[in-house]
N, C-alpha and C positions, 0 to 999 in steps of 0.2 A: 549613615543614611537611613531615614525612616521609610519603611515599606508602606506604601499607600494601600489601604483596605479596598478602596474603590478607584478604578481607573477607567479611561475610555477603552472600550473593546477595540482591539487591533483590526478586527474584521468589519464590524458594523457601526462602531462608534458609540454603542450603548454603554450602560454601566456594567463593568466586569468586576467581580469581587475576588479578592485574594482567598484562595482555597487552601494553599499549602505553601509554607515558607521553606526555602532551602532544601528542596528535593535534590537528592544526590544525582548528579548528572551521569552521562554515559562514560565520561572520562574524568578521572581524578585530576585536580581536587574541586572541579566546578560544581556549583549548586545553582538551582533555579527556583524562582517563585512560579507557582501555577495559579492562573486566573481562570475564572469561568464567567461567561456572559449568558445569562438566562434568556436574553432577547433572541439571540441566534443560536443558542445551545452550542457554543464553541468554547473549548478550553485551549489555552496557549501558555507558553513559557516565556519568562523574562529573567535575565537580560538576553538580548540577541547577541550572538558572538560569531566570529569568523569560524566556519566549520571545516576549512580546508584540511587542518591537521587531523581532526578526528576521522574524516573520510579517507585520508591517506593511510592512516593507521589501520582502518578497517580493511582496505584493499591489501595492505601489506600482510595482514594475518589471514586474509582469504577464507578458506574453507574451515577454519577453526573458530570463526566468530559465531556465537549463538544467534540464530535467526537469519544469518546471512549465508551460512554454509550451504544451504540448499541451492542458492544461485549458482555456485560453483559446480554443484552436482548436476544441475540441469544443463549447464553449458558443456559438461563432459559427455552426457548421454544422449542429447537430442539427435545428434547426427547418426546414431545407431538405430534410430526408430523410424519405422515406415510412416507413422503419423504422429509426429511430436506434438502437434497442437492438441490432438485428442488426449495424449498422455498428460500434458500440462493442465488441460481443462478438467480432467478427472482427478487431478492432484490438489489443485488449489482453487478456491472461490474466485480469486482475482482473475485468473485466466479463463475460467468458465464464464464469468460475467462478460468479459470482453468478447469471447467467442459468441455468446448469446446475442450481444448487441450487434455484432457484425452479421450474424445470420438474419436478424430482424431488419437491418437497414441496407445491407449491400445487395444490390440486385445484379450487378455485373462486376465480378472480381477484377477483370482486366482493366476496365475503364475507371474504376474507383481508386484514386490515388491516396495512399495512406502513409502517414508519418508516425513513427513511435518516438516520442521524446523521453529522454532518460533511459535509453536502450541498454546501457551498461554493458554486460558481457555479450549481448547480442543474441542470446538463444531464443527469445520470444519473437523478435523480428524474423529470425531464420525459420521458426516454426510456422509463422503466418505465411511466409513465402512458400514453404513446402505445401501449404494448403491452397496455394495458387492466388493468394492475395498480392496485390501490387503495392508493396510496402518497402520503405527504407527506414533506417534508424538514425537518430540524432543523439549525441551525448557531448557534454562539455569536457569530459575526460579524454585526453589524447591517448592515454595508456589503454583505457577500455576500448576505444574505437580501433586502435591498432590490433588489439587481441581479437576483436570481433571480425574485422576484415580478414585477418589471417585464418581464423577458424571457419568462417562461414561465407566468405566471399566479399567482394567490394560493394557492399550495400549500406555502409555506415559512414556518417559524416561527423566530424568534430567541429562544433560551433556553439557559441553562446546563442540562446534563443533570440535575444533581441537583435543580434547582428544578422541571424538567419532570416528573420522576418523581413528585413530591409530588401533583400534580394529575391524573396519568394512570396510576395503578396498574392493571396487568393489562388494558391497553387494546389491546395489539397482538399479532398472531399472529407477525409477523416483524420483526426489527430488522436493518438492514444497516449494516455498518461497512466501507467500502473505504479501505484505506491510512490508517487513523486510529489504531489501537491503538499503533503504534510511536512516536506523538507523545505519548502519555499518560503522565504521571508515575507514576500508581498504577493500572496496568491491571486488577488483580484487583478493586479497589474500583469501578472504572468498569464492568466487566462485571457485577459484583454489582448495581449500580444498574439496569443495563439489564434484568437478570433480573426486577426488580420491575415492569417495563413489560409483561412477557409474560403472556399467558394460559397456562393449563396446556397443555403440549405445544408451546408456542411455540418459535421458533428465533431464534438470533443467527447471522447469516452474516458472517464476518470474513475479510477479506483483508489480508495483510501480507507484506513481503519474506521469503523463505524461506531461513533459515540451514541447514536440513537438506540443501540441495542440494550443499553444499560440505564439504570436509574441515575438520577442526578447526584447521588451521594458518592458515586465512584469518581475519584478526582482525576486519575491519570492511568489509563490502561493501554498504553501504547509504548513505543520505544522511548527510552529516556532522552531528555533534551541534551544537547542541541541536535541530535540526529533527527528526532521528530520535534518540531517546535509548535505544531498544531495537533489538536485532536478534533476532527470535524464530525458533524452530525448531518443528517438529511436536511435539517433546517439551515445549517451552514451552507450547504451546497445550493439550496434553493435561494438563499440570500445572494450568493455570488452570481447565479444565473439571472436573477431579477435585476441586480445592479448593472449587469452588462447587456441587458435586454436579449437574453437568450432563453429559448424554451428549454424546459427540463423534464426529464422522466428518469425513472429508476428501474433497474433490472430486478425482477422478482427471483429469489434464489430457491424457491420451494422445490423445484425439480432437482437442483443440485443436492440439497440436503436429504432428499428422499433416498438418494444413493450414497450419500456421504454424511452419515449421522455426526452431528457436532454438538457437544454439550460444553458449557462453560461454568466453572465453579467460581461463584462470586466471592466466596471467602478467600480463595487463593488470589484472586485479582486485587482484593483490598490489601492483601499482604504485600503486593508488588511495590507499593509506595515506599517500602523500606528495603527494596532490593539494592544490591551492591552495584557499583559501576562495573562496566565490562573491561575497560582499559585503564591502566595506570597512567601517570603523567608522562611517562616515557614511551607511551604507545604500545606497551606490552599487555598481553591478555591476562586479566585477572581471573576471568571465568571463560572456560573453553566449552565448545559444543561437545557433548558426550553422547555416544551411541547408546541406545537402550540395551540393557543387559538381557541376555537370553536366559533368564531364570525360569523356574517352573511356573510361577504365577503369570508372567508375561506371555509365556508360550500357551498356557491354558486360555488366557484371555484372547489371544490372537486366534486360536482355533475356534472359540465360540463365536467371535464376531464375523467369521467367514461364513457362518451358516445363517441365512437371513432371518428365519423365525426365532432362532436362539438369540441373535443380536437384538431383535425387537424386544424380546422378553427382558433381556439384560438391561437395555436402555430404559425401559419403562420402570424396572425395579429401582434403578439409580435415581430416576426422577422422583419416584414415590418416597424414597428413603432420605433424599437430600433436598430440603427446601431452598438451598442456595443455588440450585442448578437452573441455568437458562438453556433452553434447547433451540437451536437455530432452525428457522423454517423459511417463511417469505422474506424475513429480514435476517441478514447474516453478519459475520464479524467484519466484513468489508462492505462499503457502499460501492455500487457501480452506477455512476450518474452519467446521463447522456445529455449534453448541452447541444442545442441545435441553433444554428445561425439563421 
């Protein structure tokens, strides 16, 4: 089969060019072609495959999977915290962005009905409830929903979104999607269904890895396909909103990064395109999450970064010495988009 150099963009229908052939996938022996559409600044992978096995293998390996192990950590510790939402929002941009959006748009926590789609292990829905938000969680995995209900209370529903919409039209003021849309095969249709859940004036709060932070020569700097089959930009999200006649705005991350300095080494990201798969064909981990070693260098670095003015000097020095460094400010490593009906 001959790989086409130009195909129709799976999002906007424009001309998408082949940027990389046979990128090694998340699980052996799969490989994927990566395309980029300059019209909507969206990258996507082909072919599209059934992802049930890879997600089952991720859940099976749980807290040993790189990048996913933190979800198991959060699920374990949030019940021990007086304010788990504050903890999560100080730990990751994703949760800070959602918290900021809720602070801006929710006037009455009790009357604003909220749904978290793709709630997984349930810790974020729980954390929002602890902050007095009127929220329930929805997930397609019965295993995840059972675990969440057992751990955090009967606030979680197992259902496919398209089935759930049929019995719950215009029932919610806010729908939350954290790191979900990049997994969805048909994102426009998915958000269109969510729109049906919203009352007039309702919101969809969406977080996803942010392609807009980087230059166009970076081909793929998100989870390997098929775990992530999209890498969206701010232009991508604007296209979806316009297509569905939704108003759109973005959360500014400047205040988050003032307290949580984040720098990105572009050289390392370019090298990620040759990274190894995480799982072998039998679903066994090839690469495990490894805790940072407590060596002298890391301990010294940790001590310096705890002192604000020393941390500022160290960060400025890194930026000056390394031209490949991007420093996050207004724009971050994730987009937090707000779609309004």
